[in-house]
Structure formats: structure tokens, C-alpha cells
N, C-alpha and C positions, 0 to 999 in steps of 0.2 A: 380319296379326298371328297368331302361333302360340299354342298353348295354354300353352307355357312362358312366353312374354312376358306373357300374361294372368295366370297364377298368380303369377309373379314380381312383376308390377306390384301385384297385390292385397297380397302380403306386404310389399312396400316401403311401400305406403300405410299398412298396419296398423302397421308399425314406426315410421313417421314420426308417426302419431297418438299412439302410446304414448310416444315420446320427447318430444313436445310436452307431453303430460299430466304426464310426469315433471318437466319443467322448470317447469311451472305449479305442481306440488305443492311443489317446492323453494322457490318464491317465496312460496307462500301459507301454509305450515305454521308453527306458532308456535315450535318448538324444534328442536334438532339431531336428536333421535331421530325425530321425525315427518318431518323433511326427509330423513334417511337412508333411512327406510322408503319414502317416496314416490319418491325418486330411484333407489333400488336396484331395487325391484320393477318400476317402469315402464320404466326404462332397460334392465333385463335382458331383459324381453320385447320391448321396442322394438328393441334392438340385435340380438337373435336373429332377429326377424322380418325386419328390414332385411337382415341378412347372408344369411339363407336365401333371401330374395327375389332378391338379386343372384346367388346360386348357381344358382337355378332359371332365371333369365334367361340366364346364361352356359352353363348345362348343354346348351343346344341346340347350341352350337359344340363344347364340350369337356367331357366328364363329370368330369374331374379338378377342375374348379372346385367342384363340389358336395362333393367329398371335402375340399378345403381349407376350404370354408365350414363344413362339419360339425365339423372340428377346432377352428376358431375359436369356434363356438357352444358346444362342450363346455368349452373354456377359460373362456368367459364364465360358463357355468353354475356352474363351480366357484369362480372368482375373485371375482365380485361379492358373493355372500353372505358369503364369508370376510372380504373387505375391509371391508364395512359393519359386520360384527360387531366387528372389531378397532377400527374408528373409534368405535363406540358404547361399547365397553368403555373405551377410552382417555378419552373424554369423561366417563364416569362416575367414573373414578379421578381425574380432574382436578376433581371436585366440581361438574360441570355436570349438575344433576339434571333429570329430566323436568319439563315444565310441567304443573302440577296446578291445574285451574281451581277446584275446590272447596276444595282444601287440607285435606282430611279426614285424620284420623289413620289411619295404616295404608295409605295409598295407594301407598307405595313399599316393596314387600316386599324388594327387593334391598338397599335402604339398611339395613334392620334386620339383614339377614344380615351386611353389612359392618361395622356397628357392633358386633355380637356378636363378630365375628372380631377387631376391633381391641381389644376388652375382653379377649379371651382372650390376645392377644399381650402386653398390658400386665401381666397377672397372671404371666406367665412370667419 
């Protein structure tokens, strides 16, 4: 077993653990916002580790694998946060508000901003 296979195997294992934790977070969290956060953060790191692990294992035979894997990781680093932000914003605009355990006044600052914006539009 070479050093590339060892390092690649460790990265693949780390990626698998984070992907499992992301799935568990999606199952356990109470609302869409927490699920998005758990899924995005864990799967971003999990997918990146898994892909880099494959790149390191294959790098022993051909170094172009690592270049391809690095391009995929860069794409994931940009696309995952952007897509989760778009999904969260769409849910908020569809009036799916975050779960608030205590339901205290002032817990949702963004809702107040949106309400003021709607009032301003009605005055025009």
C-alpha cells in the first residue's frame, strides 16, 4: 500500500463520515433552514474530501486526475452555498419562516425588514 492510497483512503473515509452526518442532520433538524444548513455544510466538506481522496488515489497512475478533481472541488465550493442561499430565500418568500422555540418578539429580524418593505410599497 502506497502513501497515495493511504492518504486517499483517509480522505475518502472523512468524506463518507461527513456525508453520513449531513444526511443525519437533514433527518433530525426541525425546519427547512436548519436542514439546508446541515446538508450544505456537511455535504460540501464531505463531497470535497471524497473527491480529493479519489484524486489522490488515482494520482499515483496519472496526475491529471488530481487536476480534474480540483476543478470539481472548486465548482462544488461555489455552487453549494449559492444554491442553498437561493433555496432558503425562496422558502422565506413563500412564507415558510424559521422554527422559533420560544416564539419571543423580535426573533426574526429579516421578517421585520420584509414587513417594512411591504408597508413602503403599499404607501406608493
